[in-house]
C-alpha positions as CSV (number, residue, x, y, z in Angstrom):
1,M,0.0,0.0,0.0
2,S,1.5,3.3,-1.0
3,S,1.8,6.1,1.5
4,P,-0.8,8.9,1.1
5,Y,2.0,11.4,1.8
6,K,4.3,10.2,-1.0
7,E,2.9,12.6,-3.5
8,Y,3.6,15.5,-1.2
9,A,7.1,14.2,-0.4
10,Q,8.0,14.1,-4.1
11,Y,6.9,17.7,-4.7
12,K,9.5,19.8,-6.4
13,S,9.8,23.4,-5.3
14,I,9.2,26.2,-7.9
15,R,11.9,28.9,-8.1
16,L,10.4,32.3,-7.7
17,H,13.6,34.4,-7.5
18,E,17.4,33.8,-7.7
19,T,20.1,36.2,-6.7
20,R,23.5,36.5,-5.1
21,P,25.4,39.3,-3.1
22,S,26.1,42.3,-5.3
23,I,29.5,43.8,-5.8
24,M,28.5,47.0,-3.9
25,G,27.1,44.8,-1.1
26,F,30.5,43.3,-0.7
27,L,32.3,46.7,-0.9
28,R,33.1,46.8,2.9
29,R,34.7,43.3,2.6
30,Y,36.8,44.4,-0.4
31,L,38.1,47.5,1.5
32,L,39.0,45.2,4.5
33,G,41.1,43.1,2.1
34,F,43.2,46.2,1.4
35,V,44.1,46.7,5.1
36,S,47.7,45.5,4.7
37,L,48.3,48.0,2.0
38,I,46.4,50.8,3.8
39,I,48.6,50.3,6.9
40,Y,51.7,50.6,4.8
41,F,50.7,53.9,3.2
42,L,49.3,55.2,6.6
43,S,52.7,54.6,8.2
44,L,54.5,56.3,5.3
45,F,52.1,59.3,5.5
46,I,52.5,59.8,9.3
47,A,56.3,59.4,9.0
48,S,56.4,62.1,6.3
49,L,53.9,64.3,8.0
50,F,55.9,64.5,11.2
51,N,59.3,64.3,9.4
52,I,60.3,61.0,11.1
53,Q,61.1,58.9,8.1
54,A,63.6,57.0,10.2
55,Y,60.8,55.6,12.3
56,F,58.6,54.6,9.3
57,V,59.3,50.9,9.7
58,I,58.7,51.0,13.4
59,L,55.3,52.7,12.8
60,Y,54.5,50.1,10.2
61,I,55.2,47.2,12.6
62,V,53.3,48.8,15.4
63,F,50.2,49.4,13.2
64,L,50.5,45.9,11.8
65,V,50.5,44.2,15.2
66,F,47.7,46.5,16.5
67,S,45.6,45.7,13.4
68,L,46.2,42.0,13.8
69,I,44.8,42.1,17.3
70,L,41.9,44.3,16.4
71,S,41.0,42.1,13.4
72,W,41.1,39.0,15.6
73,V,38.9,40.6,18.3
74,L,36.4,41.9,15.7
75,R,36.4,38.6,13.8
76,S,37.2,40.3,10.5
77,K,38.3,37.4,8.3
78,E,39.1,39.7,5.4
79,A,41.3,42.1,7.3
80,L,43.0,39.2,9.3
81,S,43.8,37.3,6.1
82,S,45.2,40.4,4.5
83,L,47.5,41.1,7.5
84,V,48.6,37.6,8.0
85,L,49.3,37.0,4.4
86,G,51.2,40.3,4.1
87,L,53.4,39.3,7.1
88,T,53.9,35.9,5.7
89,M,55.0,37.3,2.3
90,I,57.5,39.6,4.1
91,I,59.1,36.6,5.8
92,I,59.1,34.5,2.6
93,L,60.8,37.3,0.6
94,G,63.3,38.1,3.3
95,H,64.0,34.7,4.6
96,R,67.5,34.6,3.2
97,K,68.6,37.5,5.3
98,L,67.3,35.6,8.4
99,I,69.7,32.7,7.8
100,N,72.7,32.6,10.2
101,L,71.4,35.7,11.9
102,S,72.9,36.8,15.2
103,L,70.7,38.2,18.1
104,T,72.7,41.4,18.1
105,S,71.7,42.2,14.5
106,L,68.2,40.8,14.6
107,F,66.4,44.1,15.1
108,V,68.3,45.9,12.4
109,V,67.8,43.1,9.9
110,L,64.1,42.9,10.6
111,L,63.7,46.6,10.1
112,N,65.6,46.3,6.8
113,I,63.3,43.4,5.6
114,F,60.1,45.3,6.5
115,Q,61.4,48.4,4.7
116,K,62.5,46.6,1.6
117,Y,59.6,44.1,1.2
118,G,56.7,45.8,3.0
119,L,55.2,47.4,0.0
120,I,55.4,44.5,-2.5
121,S,54.2,42.1,0.2
122,S,51.2,44.3,1.0
123,I,50.3,44.6,-2.7
124,I,50.5,40.8,-3.2
125,A,48.5,40.1,0.0
126,S,45.8,42.6,-0.9
127,V,45.4,41.3,-4.5
128,I,45.2,37.6,-3.3
129,V,42.6,38.5,-0.6
130,I,40.5,40.6,-3.0
131,F,40.5,37.8,-5.6
132,S,39.5,35.3,-2.9
133,I,36.7,37.5,-1.7
134,E,35.3,37.8,-5.3
135,I,35.5,34.0,-5.8
136,Y,33.6,33.6,-2.5
137,R,31.0,36.2,-3.5
138,R,30.4,34.4,-6.8
139,S,30.1,31.1,-5.1
140,I,27.1,32.3,-3.0
141,L,23.6,31.7,-4.5
142,Y,20.2,32.6,-2.9
143,I,17.2,30.8,-4.2
144,I,13.7,31.8,-3.2
145,T,11.1,29.1,-3.8
146,D,7.4,28.6,-3.1
147,T,8.3,26.4,0.0
148,G,11.3,28.2,1.5
149,I,14.7,29.8,0.9
150,V,17.9,28.1,-0.1
151,L,21.3,29.6,0.7
152,K,24.5,27.9,-0.6
153,G,28.1,28.7,-1.3
154,G,31.6,28.6,0.0
155,I,35.1,28.0,-1.4
156,W,36.9,25.3,0.6
157,R,33.8,24.1,2.4
158,T,30.4,24.4,0.7
159,Q,27.4,25.1,2.9
160,Y,23.8,24.5,1.9
161,H,21.0,25.9,4.1
162,S,17.3,25.2,3.4
163,I,14.9,27.4,5.4
164,P,11.2,26.6,5.2
165,Y,8.9,29.6,5.5
166,N,7.2,28.2,8.6
167,Q,10.5,28.4,10.4
168,I,10.9,32.2,9.8
169,G,9.6,34.4,12.6
170,R,11.0,37.8,11.6
171,V,12.4,39.3,8.4
172,I,14.8,42.2,9.0
173,L,16.0,44.5,6.2
174,E,19.2,46.5,6.8
175,Q,20.4,49.3,4.5
176,S,23.4,51.6,4.9
177,L,23.4,55.1,3.5
178,V,25.3,53.9,0.4
179,G,22.9,51.0,0.1
180,K,19.9,53.3,0.0
181,M,21.5,55.3,-2.8
182,L,22.6,52.3,-4.8
183,N,19.5,50.1,-4.0
184,Y,21.1,47.1,-2.2
185,G,20.7,45.8,1.3
186,T,20.8,42.8,3.6
187,I,17.8,40.6,4.5
188,I,18.1,38.7,7.7
189,F,15.9,35.9,8.9
190,V,15.3,35.1,12.6
191,S,13.1,32.1,13.5
192,A,11.4,31.1,16.7
193,A,14.3,28.7,17.3
194,E,16.6,31.7,17.0
195,W,18.3,30.5,13.8
196,G,20.3,33.4,12.5
197,S,21.3,34.6,15.9
198,E,24.7,34.8,17.4
199,Y,26.0,35.3,21.0
200,Y,28.8,37.6,21.9
201,S,30.2,38.7,25.3
202,R,31.5,41.9,26.7
203,G,33.4,42.0,29.9
204,L,35.0,44.6,32.2
205,S,37.2,43.8,35.2
206,A,39.5,45.6,37.6
207,S,41.7,44.4,40.4
208,Y,44.0,45.8,43.1
209,E,46.5,43.9,45.2
210,K,48.6,45.1,48.1
211,K,50.5,43.1,50.7
212,G,48.9,39.9,49.6
213,I,45.3,41.3,49.8
214,G,43.4,41.3,46.6
215,L,40.3,43.3,45.7
216,G,38.5,42.8,42.4
217,M,35.5,43.8,40.5
218,Q,34.1,42.2,37.3
219,Y,31.2,43.0,35.1
220,F,30.3,40.5,32.3
221,R,27.4,40.6,29.9
222,T,26.2,38.2,27.2
223,L,24.0,39.5,24.5
224,K,22.3,37.9,21.5
225,E,22.9,39.4,18.0
226,I,21.6,38.5,14.6
227,S,24.1,37.1,12.2
228,R,25.2,38.9,9.1
229,D,27.2,36.1,7.6
230,P,26.6,35.9,3.8
231,L,25.7,32.2,4.2
232,K,23.1,32.9,7.0
233,C,21.2,35.8,5.4
234,L,20.6,37.4,2.0
235,Y,23.7,39.6,2.2
236,G,24.1,42.8,0.1
237,V,21.5,41.9,-2.5
238,K,20.1,44.2,-5.2
239,N,16.4,45.3,-5.0
240,P,16.1,44.2,-1.3
241,F,12.6,45.6,-0.9
242,V,11.3,43.6,-3.8
243,I,12.8,40.4,-2.5
244,R,11.6,41.1,1.0
245,D,8.0,41.6,-0.3
246,V,8.1,38.2,-2.1
247,I,9.4,36.5,1.1
248,E,6.8,38.1,3.3
249,K,4.0,37.2,1.0
250,M,5.1,33.6,1.0
251,I,5.4,33.6,4.8
252,T,1.9,34.9,5.2
253,A,0.3,32.8,2.4
254,P,-0.8,30.0,4.8
255,Y,-2.5,32.5,7.1
256,R,-4.3,34.2,4.3
257,A,-5.4,30.7,3.1
258,E,-6.8,30.0,6.5
259,I,-8.7,33.3,6.5
260,D,-10.1,32.4,3.1
261,Q,-11.1,28.9,4.3
262,A,-12.8,30.4,7.3
263,R,-14.7,32.8,5.1
264,Y,-15.8,30.1,2.8
265,L,-17.0,28.0,5.7
266,R,-19.0,30.9,7.1
267,E,-20.6,31.4,3.6
268,I,-21.5,27.7,3.5
269,R,-23.0,27.9,7.0
270,D,-25.0,31.0,6.2
271,M,-26.2,29.4,3.0
272,L,-27.3,26.2,4.8
273,K,-29.1,28.3,7.4
274,G,-30.9,30.2,4.7
275,K,-32.2,27.0,3.2
276,N,-33.5,25.8,6.6
C-alpha cells in the first residue's frame, strides 16, 4: 500500500527568484582586504607628516600588530587574512637574510626586511585576498522558492541551508546610506528557534592587590545578536525591498489561506441556514 503522503514528499519546489550578493554589497569586505596596503601607506604618511622617516618601519610594525589584534577581536576574516598573508610574504621574501642571523643584528635586519619588502608584500597580499573575496561572492547563491529559501556557497567548504517559510519568525531588512542610494541591502531571517542569531560577550574587570590582599570587581554581559554572515542571510542583494516583499507574501500565504477557508466555511454555513 502506497503512502498517502508520497505525492507531497515528491513535490519539487518552484523557483520564484534567484540572486547573489552584489559587488557593492561586498564593498566593505573588499576594503578590508586592502588593510595590509592601507597600513603601509598610513605609516608612510605619518612618518612624512611629522618628518620622522627614520621611524617609518617601526610605525609600520606597530600598526601591523595592532591591526592584527583588532581584526582578531572583531572577527574580521578579510582584514585578518590580508594582514597575516602580508606578514607571511615579508618573511618569505626576506628569509635569506634571516639565515645565520645573530641576536645582536636581529632588530636591524628585521627593520631592513620590512622596509624593503613591506610594499610588495602588502600589494600581493591585498590582491590575493580581494581575488578570494570575489570568488567567495560568486560562489554564493540565494534561491527563493514557493516552499522556502535556499542559501548555498563557499570556497573550501560548501554550505547548503534550506529554510522553510514556517521556520521564519522575523524578516529584517538593513540598508546603509550607500545601500539606500545604490539600492542594495541585507535581508536577515530570525526564526522562533533563533536561527540566524549569534552570541557575543562583553566584559570589564579591575583588580587591586597590596601586601597579599586582593580586591577585584568584574562585570560580564552576554547579548544575542543576529548574524550577518553571507551564508546565513541574504547579504548585500540588489532590490532588497522587492525580495523582502516576495518572502513576506510567501510567509503569510498559509495565514491568508486559513482566513479564506474560514470565510468560505461561514458562507456555506450561512447558505445552509438560509435553506433551513
